C-alpha positions in Angstrom: 17.6 -5.6 -55.4 20.0 -4.4 -52.8 22.4 -7.2 -51.6 24.5 -7.9 -48.6 28.0 -6.4 -48.9 29.9 -9.0 -46.7 29.5 -12.7 -46.4 27.1 -13.5 -43.5 25.6 -10.0 -43.6 22.0 -9.1 -43.8 19.7 -10.6 -46.4 18.6 -8.7 -49.5 16.5 -5.6 -49.3 13.3 -6.1 -51.4 12.4 -2.5 -52.1 14.2 0.8 -52.1 15.4 1.8 -48.6 14.4 5.1 -47.0 17.1 7.3 -45.6 16.8 10.2 -43.1 19.4 12.8 -42.2 19.4 13.0 -38.4 19.9 16.3 -36.5 23.4 15.2 -35.5 24.4 14.7 -39.2 24.3 10.9 -39.2 22.1 8.9 -41.6 19.4 6.4 -40.6 18.3 3.8 -43.2 15.1 1.8 -43.1 14.1 -1.1 -45.4 11.9 -4.1 -45.8 14.2 -7.2 -46.1 13.5 -10.3 -48.2 12.0 -12.1 -45.2 9.3 -9.4 -44.9 10.7 -7.7 -41.8 11.4 -4.0 -41.3 14.9 -3.2 -40.3 17.1 -0.1 -39.6 20.7 0.6 -40.1 22.5 3.8 -38.9 25.8 5.7 -38.7 27.5 6.3 -35.3 29.1 9.6 -36.6 28.6 11.8 -39.6 30.3 10.4 -42.7 31.2 7.2 -40.7 30.6 3.6 -41.4 27.1 2.1 -41.0 26.3 -0.4 -38.3 27.6 -3.9 -39.1 24.1 -5.5 -39.1 20.5 -4.4 -39.6 18.5 -3.9 -36.4 15.2 -5.8 -36.7 12.2 -3.6 -36.0 9.5 -6.2 -36.8 8.8 -9.9 -37.1 9.5 -11.6 -40.4 6.7 -12.1 -42.9 4.7 -9.0 -42.0 5.6 -6.2 -44.5 6.2 -5.4 -48.2 7.3 -2.5 -50.2 9.2 0.7 -49.2 8.8 2.2 -45.7 8.1 5.9 -45.4 9.8 7.7 -42.6 8.8 10.9 -40.8 11.4 12.6 -38.5 10.1 15.0 -35.9 11.8 18.0 -34.2 12.3 15.9 -31.0 14.6 13.6 -33.0 12.1 10.7 -33.0 11.0 9.0 -36.2 7.8 7.2 -37.2 7.8 4.4 -39.8 4.8 3.7 -42.0 4.7 0.6 -44.2 2.2 -1.7 -46.0 1.6 -5.1 -44.4 1.3 -8.4 -46.2 -2.3 -8.2 -45.1 -2.9 -5.1 -47.2 -3.3 -2.9 -44.2 -1.2 0.2 -43.4 1.0 -0.1 -40.2 3.1 2.3 -38.1 5.6 2.4 -35.3 8.0 5.0 -33.9 10.9 5.2 -31.6 10.4 6.4 -28.0 13.2 9.0 -27.6 15.3 9.4 -30.7 18.2 7.5 -32.4 19.1 4.3 -30.6 16.0 4.1 -28.5 13.5 1.2 -28.6 10.5 1.2 -31.0 6.9 1.1 -29.9 4.7 -1.9 -30.9 3.4 -1.8 -34.5 -0.2 -0.5 -34.8 -2.6 -0.7 -37.7 -3.3 2.9 -39.0 
C-alpha cells in the first residue's frame, strides 16, 4: 500500500489513488485512507509540490476501495466511492479546486 512520506504525515492509502489533471495544469489526488475516510491532496502550481497533508472529505470508517473522479468543464469534480455498507456514495465540490465539498449522498 501507499505510505506516508514524512514522519507524522498522513496514514497509509488502502487502495490506488485517483488523480485528475485540472484545467490549470495542477494535479488533484483522491484516495481512501486506512481509517476508511476519503481524502484529497493537490498541487498549488503545475509541477509543484503537493499539499503537506491530506484534506479529509469524509468521516472515518465509511468507505473502502478506490474512488472514481469525474471532472466537469466548470472545474468542479464529483467523487464516487463504495461505502462500508456496500452502497455507492457520491459528493462533489461546489465551485472548483479549493472549494468545499457537498454532503455525501447515497447514489
